[in-house]
N, C-alpha and C positions, 0 to 999 in steps of 0.2 A: 800797310793795310790799304786796300783800295778804298777810295772815297766815291760815293755815288750821290749825284745831285739830280733832283727832278725839278724841271722848270715848266710852268704853265703860262702861256701867253694867249690873250684874247685878241684876235685879229680884227682890225677895223673893217666894217662892211665895204665890200668891193675890192679889198686888198688881199683876199685869201690866196689867189693864184700867185700873185707876185711874192707874197711872203713865203709860201711853200717852196717855190723855186729858189728863192734866195737862201732860205734855210737849208735846203738840200745841198746847195753849193757850199755854204759855210760849214756844214757838218763834215763834208768831205775834206775841206781845206784844214779844218781844225786838227786833223790827225798829223799835220806837219809839226805840231807841238808834241814833242816826245812823250810827255806825261799823260796824254789823252789815250785811254785804253778802250773807250767805247763811246758811241754817240748814236742816238736813235730819235726819230720823230714819230710821235703818236698822234693820230688825228681822232677827233671825237665825232659825235653825231654831226651830220652834214650842216645843219643850221645853227649849231652852237657857236661856231667861230673859234673854238678853243683848240690850241695845239699844245701837245705835251712834248717835252724834250728830256731825254734821259742821258746823262753824261757820267762816264766812269773815268776817274783819274788814278794814277799810280799811288798817290798819297796826298796829304794836305798841302805840302809844299808845291807840288805840281798843280793842284787845283788853284791855289793862290796865284801861282805864276801865270797860269792860263788866263784867269780873270783880270790880272793886272796887265796883260799883254796889249800892245797897240792894236793887234788884229781883232781881239775881242772888243776893245773899246770902240773901234770903227764899226764893227758889226752891231753893237748895242745902239750906237747913235743912229744907224740906218734903220734897225728893227723898231726902234721907238717911234719912227714916223709911220709904221704900218700896224702897230699893236698898242694896246693899252699897257700899263705898267706890269712887268712880269712878276710872277711869284716864284721864289727860289726856296727849295726845301732840300736839306741834306738828309739822305736816307740812312738811318742808323740802326734801326731795329730789325724785326723779322723780315721786312721787305728788302733789306740789303744783304742778308746772309749769303744768298746765292746769286745776286745781281752782278753779272759780269758778261763780257763778250763770250759767247759759247758756254752757256750754263751747263753744269754737269748733268748726267742722266738723273731722272727722278729717283731711281733706286739708290744712287750714291747720296743724293740729298736726304733721303729718308734715313739711311744708315748714319750719316753725319748728325742728323737731328737726334736720333736715338742715342748717339754717343754723348750728346749734351743733356738730353732730357732724363735719361736713366740715373746718372750719378747725381744730378741736381735734385731729383725726387728723393733719392736716398738721403742726401744731405739734409733736405728739409724735413724728412720724416724723423731724423735723429736730433735735429737742432731746434726746429720750431714745434714739431709734433708734441713733445712733452708739455710745452707751455700752453697749448691750446686744446689738450685732450678732453677737457670738461666743457668746451664750447659746443653749442648745437652743431650738428653735422654740416649744415649749409654754411655757417660762419667759418668752420674749420676749413672747408673746401675753398671758400672765397679767399681766406688768408693765404692758404697754401698756393692757390692759383696765382694770386697777386705776387707773392714772393717768387714763384717759378717764372712768371713772365718777366719780371724785373731782372732776375739773375740771368735768364737766357738771353734777353735783349742786350744788356750792357756788359755782361761779363763772360758767360759761358760760350755762346755761339760765336762771338768774334774770335775767342781763343780757339775753339774747335775748328773753325774754317781756316784759321791761320796755320794750325798744326797739320791739317789734312789737305792743305793747298795743292801739293804735288799730286796727291791721289785724286782729288776732285777735278783737277785740270792738268792731266799728264802731258798734254801736247803744247803747253806754253813754254 
């Protein structure tokens, strides 16, 4: 299962151009590590100094191998002279379902999401529904929505995207 990591770095004043150029070079070089499946730079508002980096790895082992590599350690040592301490976040929930190089068309994402949402809503209606049927409607909906989001995020959608992988990304 692909692993997605979001990194945010705040560039020190006056170092923006140098950091962007070195990051652009490093992102290109990082593809020589076989487990790197995607890398992108996101810039924020002109005066904020924040740069976002999105990385996609084949799996956890490839992610760990990349971050343990000498190439990354050398980059990190250099980048730390140009930026403040970076913030790393692994994307696990809704934001990672379709994050990949060459995302599928929206209609495929919508159908894949429906394949997860519909059976999950049926499951919750028959399992949780009877226990909360006497609750006020707003509380019933809140409980159902919380269960739905949890199941979709950590169980259903990772499974659905894995099963539909070849259909979602036929040219890989």
